[in-house]
Structure formats: structure tokens, C-alpha cells
N, C-alpha and C positions, 0 to 999 in steps of 0.2 A: 511624688511617690505615694502610693496608696498602701494601706496596712496589709492587704492581701496580695501585694505585688510579688512577694517572694524575695524582696531585697530588704536589707536591714534586719532589725530585731523581729523575732516572732511575736505574735499577739500575746501568748502566755508570758513571755519575758517582759513585755511592756506592762502587762497587768501586775506582775510581781514588783516591778520597779516603781509603780505608782503607789503601792501600798504604804511605804514609809513616808512619802510626800503627803498622802492623804491623812495619815495619822499625825504628822507634824502640824498640819493646819487644824486638825481637830483639837490638838493641845493649845494652839494659839487662840482658838475660839473659846475654849474653856477659861483661859487666862484673860480674856477680854482684849487681846491684842488686835484681833481682826473680827469682822462681823460675819463673814461667809467663807466657805471653803471652796476655792476655785477648782479643786480636784474632788468634788463631791461624789457620793455614790448614786447609783440609780434609785429612783423612788417610785412608788405606786400609791396613788391617792384614789381610794374608792369613791364612787359617785360622780366622778368627773366625766362630763359628757364627751370629752375628747379622748377618753381612754384612761386618763390618770397616770400614764407612764412617763417618767422622766429618765432618759437614758444617761449613763455615766459619760465621763469624758472620752473614753475609748470603748467602743463596742466589744463585747466578748464574743469571740469566734470559737466554735467547737468543730474541729475537723476530725475526720476518720484517720486512724493511724495508717501509716504507709506500710505496705507489704510488697515484697518483690513479685515480679511476674514469674511464670513458669521457667522461662529462659534464664532470667536472672538468678533464680534459685538453683537451677542446674549448674550455672557457672560457679556459684558459691560452693556447691558440693564438690565440683571437680577440683577446686583449689583446696578445699578442706580435706579431701582424700589424701593429699600429699603431706598433711600435717602429722605430727607425732601422735601416738595413741591417746595421750591425755587430752589433747585438744579435740580429737574426734569424739571421745566419750563425752566431753563437756558439751559439745555442740548437739550431740544426739540426745542427751538428757535434757538440755535446755528446750529442745523442741518436744520431745516425748511428754514431759511433765509440765510444760509451759512454765518453766522456772524463771524468776527474775535473777538479775545478776548476783545480788547478795545471797539469795537463796541457794544458787548454784555453787558459789565459791565457799559457802559456809557449811556445805555437806560434810558429815563425819562418817567414819567407817561404820559406826554403830547405827547410823540412820538407814543402812541398807538391809533389805530382807530378800536375799536372792531366791529363797524357796518360793516366795510368792511374787517375785519380780516387782517389788514396791520399794519406795523410799519415803522416809518421814521428813517433812519440812517443819523444823522446829519453830515454835511461835515467836521466839526472840529474833529470828532472822526474816520474818515476813513483814510485809507492809502493813497489814491489818491486824497483826499480832494474834493470828488464828492458826493453830497447828493443823496440818492436814497430811493425809497419806495419799500418795499419787503413784500410779504404775509406770513402768517402762516396758518396752517391748522385748521380745525374745532376742532379736538381733542385737539390740543394745546390751542385753545381758551377756551375750557372747563377747562383745567388744569390751564390756566392763570386766569380765573375768580375765581377759588378756591384760588390761591395765592394772588390775590388782596384782597379777604376777610381776608386772614391771615395777609397780610401786614397792614391792617387797625388796627389790634391789636397791632402792633409794633409802627406805626406812621401814622397819617392821613394827614400829610403834603405832599404837592405835591413836586416833585423833582425826585431824582434818583429812578428808579424802584426797584432795588434789594438792600435790606438793610441787614446789618450785624445783627445777632441775638446773638452775644457773649456778655458777661457781660462788657467787657472792651470797646467795640465800639458799644454798643447797639444803633440801629436805625441810624447808620452812613452808608454812601454809601459803598457798597461792593467793595473792592479793587481788582486790577488785580491779585495780588499775592494770595489772598484768593481763588479766583476761580481756579487758577492754582493748588493750594494745594488740592482743592476738586477733580479736575479731576485726579490729580496724585494718590490720595488715591483710587479712583474708579478703575483706571487702574491697580494699584498693587493688589487690592483685586480680580480683575477679571483675574489676571495673563496675562495682556496685557500691558507690561511696555512701549511700544512704542506709546501708545495712548496719545494724548496731546490735548490742547485746540483748536489747529488748525486742528486736524484730521477731525472733523465734517464738516468743510468747504470743505476740499478735498473730503470727502465721499459724500457730497450732490452733488457737481458738477460732480463727477464721475457717480453717479446714474442718473443725468440729461443727461449726455452723453450717457449712456446705453439706456435711454428712447428716444434718438433721439433729445434731447434738449441740445445745447451747452451752454457754460457759457455766451456767448454774447447774445443768444436768451433768456436766463433766465432773463436778466435785463428788457427785453421788455414784455415777456409773463407773468412773475411773477407766475410761476407754481412751486409748491413744492412737490416732491415725499414724501409720508408718510409711505410707507409700511415697511421701515426698522426701523425707530425710534419708531413708535407708537405701534409696536407689543407688547412690554412689558409695555411701559409707559401709553398708552391709548387704541388704537383701535385694535380690532382683524382684521385679514385679511381672505379673503375667497380664498381658494385654489382650483385649478382645474387642471385636467390633460391637458398637452400640452400648458399651458400658465403660465405667471408669476402671482404670487399672487397680488391681487389688494386690496386697502384699503376700509374699510367702512368709511363714512364721519360722524362718531359719536364717542362718548367717550367710553372707555372701561367700561363695567358695573361694574367691580371691583372698579373703581374709581368714577363712577357716582352714586353709591349707588343702582344699580339695581341688578337683579339676577346674581349670579356669573357664571352661565352657559353661554357659548358663544352662540350667536344667530345662526339661520339657515335660509337660504333663502327659502322663501315660493315657493312651486310649483316644487321643484327639490329635490329629495331624495338623490342625490349623490354629491351635491355641498354644503358642509357645511362650515360655518365660524369657523375657529379654530385659536387659539392663537399659537404663536411660542413655548410657554411653553408646550402646548399639543403636538406639533410636535416633540419637543425634547424628550418628554416622550414616544414617539412611535406612535403618531398620534391617540390616543384614542378618540373616538367620545363621546361628551357630550350631555346631553339632550338639545333639540333645543327649542328656543322660538322666537317669532317674534321680529325683531329688530325695536325699535321705531324710528320715524323720528325726525327731529329737531324741528318740530312744533306740538304742542298738539292741535288737532282739537276740543277737548272738551272745550276749553277755549272760543270758539266763538259761537255767535248766528248764526246758519246755516240754518235759515229759508229760503227756496228757493225763496219766493216771496218778492217784495218790498212794503213797506208801502206807503201811499199817500204822506207823508212828504218827504220820500226819492225820490220818483218820481219827485215831484215838485222841490226839491233841485237840482237833476241832470239836470232837464230841464232848470232851471235858470242859472246854472253854464255853461252848454254847453261845448265848447272847453276849458274853464278855468279849467276843471278837471285835466289838465296837470300840474297845480300848477307852473305856470311861475311867472313872476314879478307881484307884487301886491297881491300875495297869502296871505290871512289872515285866519289862522287856527281857530280863534275865531269867524269867521262869522257864522251866523245861518245856512247857507246852508251846511257848512262843518261839523257843529255839528250834522246836521240831518243825514249825511251819514257816521258818525263815525263808525258805525257797519260794513260798507263795507270797510272802509279804514284800519281798524286794521289788519285783516289777510294779506292784500296785503303788508302793511308796514313791518309786521313781516317776511313775506317771503322774502322781499327785504333785510332785515337785515341779514338773514342767508346765502345769496348768496354772493360770492366774485365777485367784479367788480373793474376794475381800477378806482382810485379816480381822475377822470378828469371831467371837466365841460360837455364834450360831452357825457360821459357815464352816468353821473348823470341825464342829461336831457333826455337821451334815456330811463332810468328806469322810470322816472316820466311820460314820454309819454306812456310807456307800461301800467302803472297803470291806466292812464287816459283812454286808449282804453278799458281796462277791465270794468271800471266804465260806459263808454258810452254803452258798450254792455249790462251791467246790466239794462240800461234804457229801453231795449226792452223786459224785462221780464213782466210777467202777474202781474197786480196790485192786491193786496190783499184786498184793501178797508178798511184797518185798520189804524186808525190815532194814 
């Protein structure tokens, strides 16, 4: 039986079990009980004509992490789509943010920032003890909002995000082992036994590399590929000849309560949005409907002109429309232009942006410029 035959213990396990034996013989050598260590380390002697390398007892093998194929991943998603909303949210976040098992299960309600669709991974829960801010996609945000409503029926207390729903540990924090059992059950039902809680992290980083984004750039850019996980859990993808399928930035109508038929992009009869389920069934085209955007324009007063009060308020505020220091939202001027601020703030909330003071200031400056531009519109003369 060879070490890389796939039978018996893995190479890394053998290496770990040799460590205490090697240290024990090091102790015996220090005490003078034996003269050599039969489980010695590898050595390098410079100047040796033969290379100077002396290998250890067991060669160290470094293998690439396993990731599922496209078909295996689709089977995982088909099974996961039948799970409760908590498990679907956890799987989506594990892929979107490339979270480790402990990082995922240790998330708290105050780690979420829905306005920017980001979550904070606290330093004490990470492997390298480094805190980071990672994004999640809009479809995951829709699913997460549904889970938060469901979580409120279990417990309204702040704290751990994911709670147990069992009778024995009702409303208690979800343990690492419970999540491992959930993933194991999904993997066995999908007939992909090698799928584990860490596979989603490897899969996300692999997809980022395929898209030209390395793991190091991911920490800075904060961009998350969606087209693999949200096919079944949330969002349909639009396919086209000669290019990779790209995601829609919205929730799957099957989960959002809309029409079950997938949408179709307007103006192009041959580029339809289809789900992976329809692709697996043979790519049958469904009835097309317009895909709604994240903002409902019917909610706003879209009168093109400005009232006299709005004009006076913009004139009095001047450059203060950028909402810098001293901004008072209850001031009369801000109440007068509330109609103009509402759609701009809603649009800002739907867009992802790094949560830094510079980016937040840039956004408020952009909104201020829009408001200043509104001041040049024609006056209605209505008070």
C-alpha cells in the first residue's frame, strides 16, 4: 500500500502522528538514552555535491483542495433548496463570503450591516486572528431578511445570528457540530460525500481565481461571485452563447413570491434568463416577464418640478446638502426636501460600497450634487 493510494490514513494525518514520536526520541537523545532519532527531520547540508538534502521518514505531500464539479454542485443546490431557510442562508453566506465553519456559526446579529450588504468577521473567530469585512450578494440579502423575520419567532434577543430550532436546545446558539451534520446530510443525499463545511470556501476562492480575482485581491475588492450558488437558492442566471453565465442582482421569484416563470431581458429575443433547473431539464424556455428592479418607483412622488418650499430649502442649505458635520435631519429645510431625499437614500442602500469614511463621504457628496442640480429645475409655484 502506497502513501498516495487513497487507502488508510492521509499524508497530513501521518505527519501529525509522527510529531509526538519524533519529540519523544528527541527527549531520549537529550537524556542520553539513545544516540539517534529514528524518526528524524529532513535536513539540508550546504556545500554537499549530492545536493545536501536528507528527506524525512515520510515525504510531505501537498495536494490541491477538492472542489465539486458543476454537476455535483448543482446536485448539492437542488438538495439544499429543500432545506429550512436557516440552512439555506448559512450555505449562501458560507459561499458568498468564503467563511470557515467557526466564522459562520459565530456570526452575531450586530455583525450584519444590511445597508451595505456586508458582515464583520470578528478576530476572535478567525483562524489567523485578523478581523475583516466581507460582502454578501443582494439575493442572499433577500434570503437573510426572510430568515431574520423567522428568527424573531424563535427569539428576539440580540446575540448569535443562527439559533437552534430543536426542542432540546431551542433558541440556543447553533453549534459547529450541528452545522457539520446538516452539511453531511445534504452531501449524502446529493451523493457527493466529499462535500464538507470547508468546501464552499475553496469553491468561492476558486471561482474568484477563474474570474481573475485572487484570494489576496478578494480581501480588498470585496466582490463575491453569485452565479454558482444562487442558481437554485435565489437568483436566475442569464445565459448567452460564447460567454459565461452572469447573475441577476435580485431574488429568485420562487422565493420572493413573484411569478414562478423566469424573467427575460427586454429587447433581445435570444438571450433569456433561465435557471439551472431548466438547463438540467433540457433548456426549455419559459414564459418571459419583465424582471423588477430593487427599487419600486411607484412608492415615490415623481413630480418633475420643485415646489417653492423645496427651492427655498435648497437655496438656504447650499453646499450643506452634502450632510457633513452639524447635519440635523429634523431641521425645517431637510423636512422640506424629504421627498427628494427618500429615493436617493433608498438607491444608496441598495448599492454595495466599502464601509469606510472616505466612501461614505463620497456617497453623501454625490447625493448633494444631485440635490444641487435639482435646484436648477423649473419652479412649480405650488406651496
